[in-house]
MOPAC internal coordinates of N, CA, C and O (Angstrom, degrees):
PM7 1SCF
backbone

  N    0.0000 0     0.00 0     0.00 0    0    0    0
  C    1.5649 1     0.00 0     0.00 0    1    0    0
  C    1.3892 1   110.75 1     0.00 0    2    1    0
  O    1.2310 1   120.42 1   -36.95 1    3    2    1
  N    1.3486 1   116.80 1   143.05 1    3    2    1
  C    1.4747 1   120.60 1   178.41 1    5    3    2
  C    1.5757 1   106.48 1  -119.20 1    6    5    3
  O    1.2310 1   121.72 1   -45.23 1    7    6    5
  N    1.3689 1   114.31 1   134.77 1    7    6    5
  C    1.4650 1   120.70 1   171.93 1    9    7    6
  C    1.4593 1   105.60 1  -113.42 1   10    9    7
  O    1.2310 1   119.91 1   -31.37 1   11   10    9
  N    1.3059 1   117.78 1   148.63 1   11   10    9
  C    1.3775 1   125.14 1   171.66 1   13   11   10
  C    1.5073 1   111.53 1  -126.25 1   14   13   11
  O    1.2310 1   120.60 1   -36.78 1   15   14   13
  N    1.4133 1   116.46 1   143.22 1   15   14   13
  C    1.4713 1   120.35 1   177.52 1   17   15   14
  C    1.4819 1   102.08 1  -145.86 1   18   17   15
  O    1.2310 1   123.21 1   -39.43 1   19   18   17
  N    1.3493 1   111.45 1   140.57 1   19   18   17
  C    1.5370 1   117.28 1   179.29 1   21   19   18
  C    1.4444 1   114.76 1   -81.31 1   22   21   19
  O    1.2310 1   121.50 1   -43.07 1   23   22   21
  N    1.3938 1   114.74 1   136.93 1   23   22   21
  C    1.5192 1   116.65 1  -178.04 1   25   23   22
  C    1.5170 1   101.37 1  -108.70 1   26   25   23
  O    1.2310 1   122.25 1    12.30 1   27   26   25
  N    1.3901 1   113.30 1  -167.70 1   27   26   25
  C    1.4259 1   122.84 1  -178.91 1   29   27   26
  C    1.5690 1   109.95 1   -70.70 1   30   29   27
  O    1.2310 1   119.07 1   -30.10 1   31   30   29
  N    1.2361 1   119.38 1   149.90 1   31   30   29
  C    1.4676 1   123.42 1  -175.80 1   33   31   30
  C    1.5614 1   112.90 1    59.60 1   34   33   31
  O    1.2310 1   120.87 1    46.89 1   35   34   33
  N    1.3124 1   115.94 1  -133.11 1   35   34   33
  C    1.4760 1   115.49 1  -173.41 1   37   35   34
  C    1.4615 1   110.43 1  -102.08 1   38   37   35
  O    1.2310 1   118.97 1  -164.47 1   39   38   37
  N    1.3284 1   119.57 1    15.53 1   39   38   37
  C    1.4701 1   119.37 1   179.65 1   41   39   38
  C    1.4671 1   114.99 1   -89.03 1   42   41   39
  O    1.2310 1   122.29 1   -27.71 1   43   42   41
  N    1.3172 1   113.21 1   152.29 1   43   42   41
  C    1.5437 1   122.06 1   179.83 1   45   43   42
  C    1.5147 1   104.64 1  -126.81 1   46   45   43
  O    1.2310 1   119.70 1   -45.31 1   47   46   45
  N    1.3267 1   118.18 1   134.69 1   47   46   45
  C    1.5136 1   118.92 1   170.87 1   49   47   46
  C    1.5289 1   104.49 1   -90.44 1   50   49   47
  O    1.2310 1   124.08 1   -57.05 1   51   50   49
  N    1.3066 1   109.78 1   122.95 1   51   50   49
  C    1.5635 1   116.67 1   171.82 1   53   51   50
  C    1.4238 1   110.18 1  -108.13 1   54   53   51
  O    1.2310 1   121.48 1   -58.26 1   55   54   53
  N    1.4422 1   114.77 1   121.74 1   55   54   53
  C    1.3318 1   118.75 1   175.63 1   57   55   54
  C    1.5347 1   114.47 1  -105.33 1   58   57   55
  O    1.2310 1   122.36 1   -55.85 1   59   58   57
  N    1.3092 1   113.09 1   124.15 1   59   58   57
  C    1.4608 1   120.23 1  -177.90 1   61   59   58
  C    1.6562 1   107.19 1   -94.88 1   62   61   59
  O    1.2310 1   120.66 1   -40.07 1   63   62   61
  N    1.2285 1   116.34 1   139.93 1   63   62   61
  C    1.4835 1   123.63 1  -172.88 1   65   63   62
  C    1.4488 1   114.09 1  -139.96 1   66   65   63
  O    1.2310 1   118.76 1   -53.71 1   67   66   65
  N    1.2495 1   119.98 1   126.29 1   67   66   65
  C    1.4419 1   126.61 1   172.90 1   69   67   66
  C    1.5777 1   111.47 1  -127.45 1   70   69   67
  O    1.2310 1   119.94 1   -22.04 1   71   70   69
  N    1.3412 1   117.72 1   157.96 1   71   70   69
  C    1.4908 1   118.78 1   170.88 1   73   71   70
  C    1.5536 1   112.26 1   -59.18 1   74   73   71
  O    1.2310 1   122.53 1   -37.13 1   75   74   73
  N    1.2858 1   112.77 1   142.87 1   75   74   73
  C    1.5460 1   116.28 1  -177.54 1   77   75   74
  C    1.5339 1   115.35 1   -64.37 1   78   77   75
  O    1.2310 1   120.91 1   154.56 1   79   78   77
  N    1.2642 1   115.87 1   -25.44 1   79   78   77
  C    1.5594 1   119.99 1  -170.54 1   81   79   78
  C    1.5169 1   113.92 1   -96.45 1   82   81   79
  O    1.2310 1   115.84 1   165.73 1   83   82   81
  N    1.2059 1   125.51 1   -14.27 1   83   82   81
  C    1.4807 1   127.72 1   178.15 1   85   83   82
  C    1.4523 1   114.37 1  -138.00 1   86   85   83
  O    1.2310 1   119.20 1   -48.17 1   87   86   85
  N    1.2258 1   119.12 1   131.83 1   87   86   85
  C    1.5324 1   126.04 1    -6.71 1   89   87   86
  C    1.4894 1   108.73 1   -77.51 1   90   89   87
  O    1.2310 1   120.32 1   -15.25 1   91   90   89
  N    1.3070 1   117.00 1   164.75 1   91   90   89
  C    1.4018 1   125.71 1  -179.25 1   93   91   90
  C    1.5905 1   105.36 1   -74.46 1   94   93   91
  O    1.2310 1   121.97 1   -27.15 1   95   94   93
  N    1.2967 1   113.83 1   152.85 1   95   94   93
  C    1.5249 1   119.33 1   178.11 1   97   95   94
  C    1.5549 1   113.44 1    84.26 1   98   97   95
  O    1.2310 1   119.29 1     6.63 1   99   98   97
  N    1.2668 1   118.95 1  -173.37 1   99   98   97
  C    1.4501 1   123.82 1  -177.94 1  101   99   98
  C    1.4402 1   112.31 1   -69.34 1  102  101   99
  O    1.2310 1   121.67 1   -33.71 1  103  102  101
  N    1.3404 1   114.40 1   146.29 1  103  102  101
  C    1.5018 1   120.66 1   174.53 1  105  103  102
  C    1.5331 1   107.42 1  -137.06 1  106  105  103
  O    1.2310 1   120.74 1   -45.72 1  107  106  105
  N    1.3322 1   116.19 1   134.28 1  107  106  105
  C    1.4323 1   124.38 1   174.64 1  109  107  106
  C    1.4905 1   110.67 1  -113.14 1  110  109  107
  O    1.2310 1   120.62 1   -30.25 1  111  110  109
  N    1.3887 1   116.42 1   149.75 1  111  110  109
  C    1.5022 1   118.80 1   162.08 1  113  111  110
  C    1.4221 1   107.43 1   -92.24 1  114  113  111
  O    1.2310 1   120.00 1   -47.39 1  115  114  113
  N    1.2911 1   117.60 1   132.61 1  115  114  113
  C    1.4874 1   127.07 1   178.90 1  117  115  114
  C    1.4232 1   111.57 1  -130.40 1  118  117  115
  O    1.2310 1   120.13 1   -40.58 1  119  118  117
  N    1.2916 1   117.35 1   139.42 1  119  118  117
  C    1.4222 1   123.08 1  -175.41 1  121  119  118
  C    1.5684 1   111.70 1  -169.34 1  122  121  119
  O    1.2310 1   121.98 1     5.08 1  123  122  121
  N    1.3800 1   113.82 1  -174.92 1  123  122  121
  C    1.3922 1   124.83 1   177.26 1  125  123  122
  C    1.5052 1   107.61 1   -61.35 1  126  125  123
  O    1.2310 1   114.97 1   156.35 1  127  126  125
  N    1.3024 1   127.13 1   -23.65 1  127  126  125
  C    1.4171 1   124.52 1  -178.16 1  129  127  126
  C    1.4731 1   115.44 1   -81.92 1  130  129  127
  O    1.2310 1   120.49 1   169.10 1  131  130  129
  N    1.4699 1   116.67 1   -10.90 1  131  130  129
  C    1.4094 1   117.38 1   174.43 1  133  131  130
  C    1.5095 1   113.45 1  -135.58 1  134  133  131
  O    1.2310 1   120.45 1  -153.47 1  135  134  133
  N    1.3113 1   116.75 1    26.53 1  135  134  133
  C    1.5391 1   123.62 1   175.20 1  137  135  134
  C    1.5185 1   110.95 1    73.03 1  138  137  135
  O    1.2310 1   119.25 1  -163.61 1  139  138  137
  N    1.3307 1   119.04 1    16.39 1  139  138  137
  C    1.4681 1   120.43 1  -178.17 1  141  139  138
  C    1.5638 1   106.93 1    64.80 1  142  141  139
  O    1.2310 1   119.38 1  -148.76 1  143  142  141
  N    1.2733 1   118.78 1    31.24 1  143  142  141
  C    1.4450 1   118.91 1  -178.80 1  145  143  142
  C    1.4982 1   113.66 1   -94.52 1  146  145  143
  O    1.2310 1   121.95 1   -68.37 1  147  146  145
  N    1.4294 1   113.87 1   111.63 1  147  146  145
  C    1.5449 1   113.73 1   177.22 1  149  147  146
  C    1.4497 1   114.70 1   -64.02 1  150  149  147
  O    1.2310 1   119.42 1   -37.06 1  151  150  149
  N    1.2999 1   118.72 1   142.94 1  151  150  149
  C    1.4525 1   129.52 1  -177.68 1  153  151  150
  C    1.4794 1   121.21 1    90.10 1  154  153  151
  O    1.2310 1   123.73 1   170.58 1  155  154  153
  N    1.3870 1   110.45 1    -9.42 1  155  154  153
  C    1.4937 1   110.97 1  -178.31 1  157  155  154
  C    1.4783 1   107.01 1   -82.20 1  158  157  155
  O    1.2310 1   115.15 1   159.09 1  159  158  157
  N    1.3398 1   126.80 1   -20.91 1  159  158  157
  C    1.4375 1   123.36 1   178.92 1  161  159  158
  C    1.5791 1   101.98 1  -140.36 1  162  161  159
  O    1.2310 1   119.46 1   -99.51 1  163  162  161
  N    1.4287 1   118.64 1    80.49 1  163  162  161
  C    1.3333 1   131.75 1  -175.61 1  165  163  162
  C    1.5252 1   106.46 1   -87.68 1  166  165  163
  O    1.2310 1   121.42 1   -53.97 1  167  166  165
  N    1.4169 1   114.89 1   126.03 1  167  166  165
  C    1.4847 1   119.20 1   173.32 1  169  167  166
  C    1.6432 1   111.60 1   -68.09 1  170  169  167
  O    1.2310 1   124.29 1   -43.80 1  171  170  169
  N    1.3016 1   109.37 1   136.20 1  171  170  169
  C    1.5094 1   118.45 1  -178.28 1  173  171  170
  C    1.4838 1   108.10 1  -111.75 1  174  173  171
  O    1.2310 1   121.77 1   -40.26 1  175  174  173
  N    1.4322 1   114.22 1   139.74 1  175  174  173
  C    1.4303 1   117.56 1   172.43 1  177  175  174
  C    1.5076 1   119.22 1   -58.57 1  178  177  175
  O    1.2310 1   121.64 1   -37.02 1  179  178  177
  N    1.3588 1   114.47 1   142.98 1  179  178  177
  C    1.5317 1   118.75 1  -178.15 1  181  179  178
  C    1.5110 1   106.12 1  -120.71 1  182  181  179
  O    1.2310 1   117.77 1   -21.88 1  183  182  181
  N    1.3694 1   121.85 1   158.12 1  183  182  181
  C    1.3426 1   126.04 1   173.83 1  185  183  182
  C    1.5045 1   120.11 1   -52.89 1  186  185  183
  O    1.2310 1   121.42 1   152.38 1  187  186  185
  N    1.4046 1   114.89 1   -27.62 1  187  186  185
  C    1.5077 1   118.75 1  -174.70 1  189  187  186
  C    1.5022 1   106.04 1   -86.11 1  190  189  187
  O    1.2310 1   117.13 1  -171.44 1  191  190  189
  N    1.3283 1   123.06 1     8.56 1  191  190  189
  C    1.5494 1   123.40 1   177.48 1  193  191  190
  C    1.4722 1   118.00 1    89.93 1  194  193  191
  O    1.2310 1   123.67 1  -172.46 1  195  194  193
  N    1.3739 1   110.57 1     7.54 1  195  194  193
  C    1.4942 1   115.11 1  -178.91 1  197  195  194
  C    1.4787 1   106.69 1  -109.14 1  198  197  195
  O    1.2310 1   120.84 1    -5.80 1  199  198  197
  N    1.4741 1   115.99 1   174.20 1  199  198  197
  C    1.3896 1   118.78 1   171.64 1  201  199  198
  C    1.4847 1   103.83 1  -127.07 1  202  201  199
  O    1.2310 1   118.03 1   -38.69 1  203  202  201
  N    1.2901 1   121.36 1   141.31 1  203  202  201
  C    1.4278 1   129.68 1  -174.55 1  205  203  202
  C    1.5499 1   114.94 1  -142.32 1  206  205  203
  O    1.2310 1   120.58 1   -19.97 1  207  206  205
  N    1.2655 1   116.50 1   160.03 1  207  206  205
  C    1.4260 1   125.65 1   175.76 1  209  207  206
  C    1.5294 1   103.47 1  -151.62 1  210  209  207
  O    1.2310 1   119.98 1   -44.00 1  211  210  209
  N    1.3390 1   117.64 1   136.00 1  211  210  209
  C    1.5241 1   124.09 1   174.29 1  213  211  210
  C    1.4112 1   106.81 1  -109.57 1  214  213  211
  O    1.2310 1   120.79 1   -44.42 1  215  214  213
  N    1.4241 1   116.09 1   135.58 1  215  214  213
  C    1.4338 1   120.22 1   176.32 1  217  215  214
  C    1.6034 1   104.52 1  -133.17 1  218  217  215
  O    1.2310 1   121.64 1   -48.45 1  219  218  217
  N    1.4063 1   114.46 1   131.55 1  219  218  217
  C    1.4883 1   118.64 1  -179.93 1  221  219  218
  C    1.5718 1   104.35 1   -85.37 1  222  221  219
  O    1.2310 1   121.40 1   -51.25 1  223  222  221
  N    1.3376 1   114.93 1   128.75 1  223  222  221
  C    1.4641 1   119.77 1  -177.84 1  225  223  222
  C    1.5059 1   108.70 1  -128.77 1  226  225  223
  O    1.2310 1   120.22 1   -36.55 1  227  226  225
  N    1.3360 1   117.19 1   143.45 1  227  226  225
  C    1.4069 1   123.38 1   169.86 1  229  227  226
  C    1.4016 1   115.66 1   -77.35 1  230  229  227
  O    1.2310 1   116.31 1     2.98 1  231  230  229
  N    1.3732 1   124.61 1  -177.02 1  231  230  229
  C    1.4980 1   125.89 1   175.62 1  233  231  230
  C    1.4428 1   111.45 1   -61.79 1  234  233  231
  O    1.2310 1   118.38 1   -37.88 1  235  234  233
  N    1.3096 1   120.69 1   142.12 1  235  234  233
  C    1.4997 1   122.29 1  -178.09 1  237  235  234
  C    1.4900 1   115.73 1   159.63 1  238  237  235
  O    1.2310 1   122.03 1     3.07 1  239  238  237
  N    1.2205 1   113.71 1  -176.93 1  239  238  237
  C    1.5143 1   120.76 1   177.84 1  241  239  238
  C    1.5306 1   104.60 1  -120.84 1  242  241  239
  O    1.2310 1   120.15 1   -58.10 1  243  242  241
  N    1.2539 1   117.32 1   121.90 1  243  242  241
  C    1.4727 1   129.06 1  -179.50 1  245  243  242
  C    1.4475 1   114.08 1  -117.90 1  246  245  243
  O    1.2310 1   123.15 1   -41.15 1  247  246  245
  N    1.3697 1   111.56 1   138.85 1  247  246  245
  C    1.6638 1   117.87 1   167.04 1  249  247  246
  C    1.4919 1   103.32 1  -107.79 1  250  249  247
  O    1.2310 1   122.12 1   -33.09 1  251  250  249
  N    1.3359 1   113.55 1   146.91 1  251  250  249
  C    1.3752 1   121.05 1   178.18 1  253  251  250
  C    1.5492 1   115.60 1  -153.50 1  254  253  251
  O    1.2310 1   118.98 1   -25.34 1  255  254  253
  N    1.2820 1   119.55 1   154.66 1  255  254  253
  C    1.4682 1   125.97 1   173.85 1  257  255  254
  C    1.4961 1   109.29 1  -143.62 1  258  257  255
  O    1.2310 1   119.76 1   -12.58 1  259  258  257
  N    1.3097 1   118.07 1   167.42 1  259  258  257
  C    1.4618 1   125.36 1   171.32 1  261  259  258
  C    1.5614 1   106.61 1   -97.84 1  262  261  259
  O    1.2310 1   117.79 1   -37.50 1  263  262  261
  N    1.3236 1   121.81 1   142.50 1  263  262  261
  C    1.4401 1   132.41 1  -178.05 1  265  263  262
  C    1.5407 1   107.06 1  -127.87 1  266  265  263
  O    1.2310 1   120.08 1   -70.38 1  267  266  265
  N    1.3286 1   117.45 1   109.62 1  267  266  265
  C    1.4566 1   122.58 1   171.29 1  269  267  266
  C    1.4693 1   114.93 1   -76.12 1  270  269  267
  O    1.2310 1   118.45 1   -29.74 1  271  270  269
  N    1.3142 1   120.56 1   150.26 1  271  270  269
  C    1.5352 1   123.09 1  -179.82 1  273  271  270
  C    1.4617 1   112.41 1   -51.65 1  274  273  271
  O    1.2310 1   119.07 1   154.53 1  275  274  273
  N    1.3500 1   119.38 1   -25.47 1  275  274  273
  C    1.4447 1   123.17 1  -171.72 1  277  275  274
  C    1.6545 1   107.99 1   -92.10 1  278  277  275
  O    1.2310 1   121.03 1  -171.85 1  279  278  277
  N    1.2882 1   115.64 1     8.15 1  279  278  277
  C    1.4143 1   121.92 1   178.21 1  281  279  278
  C    1.5242 1   118.33 1    87.64 1  282  281  279
  O    1.2310 1   120.64 1   179.12 1  283  282  281
  N    1.3526 1   116.38 1    -0.88 1  283  282  281
  C    1.5367 1   123.65 1   178.09 1  285  283  282
  C    1.4415 1   104.91 1   -71.15 1  286  285  283
  O    1.2310 1   121.94 1   -44.48 1  287  286  285
  N    1.3216 1   113.88 1   135.52 1  287  286  285
  C    1.5296 1   124.47 1   167.69 1  289  287  286
  C    1.5569 1   111.19 1   -92.68 1  290  289  287
  O    1.2310 1   123.14 1   -43.39 1  291  290  289
  N    1.2595 1   111.58 1   136.61 1  291  290  289
  C    1.5653 1   119.77 1   178.50 1  293  291  290
  C    1.5008 1   111.29 1  -120.52 1  294  293  291
  O    1.2310 1   118.62 1   -34.72 1  295  294  293
  N    1.2671 1   120.23 1   145.28 1  295  294  293
  C    1.4977 1   121.68 1   172.55 1  297  295  294
  C    1.5380 1   107.17 1  -105.68 1  298  297  295
  O    1.2310 1   121.22 1   -30.22 1  299  298  297
  N    1.3777 1   115.28 1   149.78 1  299  298  297
  C    1.4276 1   120.95 1   169.41 1  301  299  298
  C    1.5040 1   109.41 1   -79.02 1  302  301  299
  O    1.2310 1   122.65 1   -37.12 1  303  302  301
  N    1.4326 1   112.53 1   142.88 1  303  302  301
  C    1.5280 1   118.41 1   179.28 1  305  303  302
  C    1.6604 1   105.40 1   -62.78 1  306  305  303
  O    1.2310 1   118.77 1   155.06 1  307  306  305
  N    1.2951 1   119.95 1   -24.94 1  307  306  305
  C    1.4000 1   116.78 1  -175.89 1  309  307  306
  C    1.5690 1   114.38 1   -88.25 1  310  309  307
  O    1.2310 1   122.51 1  -175.09 1  311  310  309
  N    1.3610 1   112.80 1     4.91 1  311  310  309
  C    1.3748 1   117.50 1   179.19 1  313  311  310
  C    1.5807 1   117.85 1   116.73 1  314  313  311
  O    1.2310 1   117.57 1    -1.63 1  315  314  313
  N    1.2737 1   122.24 1   178.37 1  315  314  313
  C    1.4427 1   120.46 1  -174.37 1  317  315  314
  C    1.5481 1   109.88 1  -125.29 1  318  317  315
  O    1.2310 1   121.55 1  -157.57 1  319  318  317
  N    1.3857 1   114.65 1    22.43 1  319  318  317
  C    1.4989 1   118.83 1   176.09 1  321  319  318
  C    1.5091 1   106.87 1  -144.01 1  322  321  319
  O    1.2310 1   124.93 1   -28.52 1  323  322  321
  N    1.3516 1   108.14 1   151.48 1  323  322  321
  C    1.5054 1   116.66 1   173.68 1  325  323  322
  C    1.4805 1   112.58 1  -128.03 1  326  325  323
  O    1.2310 1   119.66 1   -39.60 1  327  326  325
  N    1.2793 1   118.26 1   140.40 1  327  326  325
  C    1.4369 1   124.14 1   173.11 1  329  327  326
  C    1.4589 1   114.35 1  -118.25 1  330  329  327
  O    1.2310 1   117.68 1   -66.19 1  331  330  329
  N    1.1870 1   122.03 1   113.81 1  331  330  329
  C    1.5089 1   121.23 1  -171.71 1  333  331  330
  C    1.5454 1   108.28 1  -118.82 1  334  333  331
  O    1.2310 1   120.10 1   180.00 1  335  334  333

């Protein structure tokens, strides 16, 4: 799931969210906004049982996917692209 909230100026906070139990281990969101670099934006566990990470992004078109620590790629149910 993806949530967007407007920040100051032209920035938008994009929060990426996955269930806390699947997949096991560490999961990062990787995409054109971070050079597809694992570990840069790692999802952290929350009290509600989910894992999230928030990334401030400027206007643009971004592709992304989730990457688990075991090398498994995951897609977000909301899609794999953002247009801000």
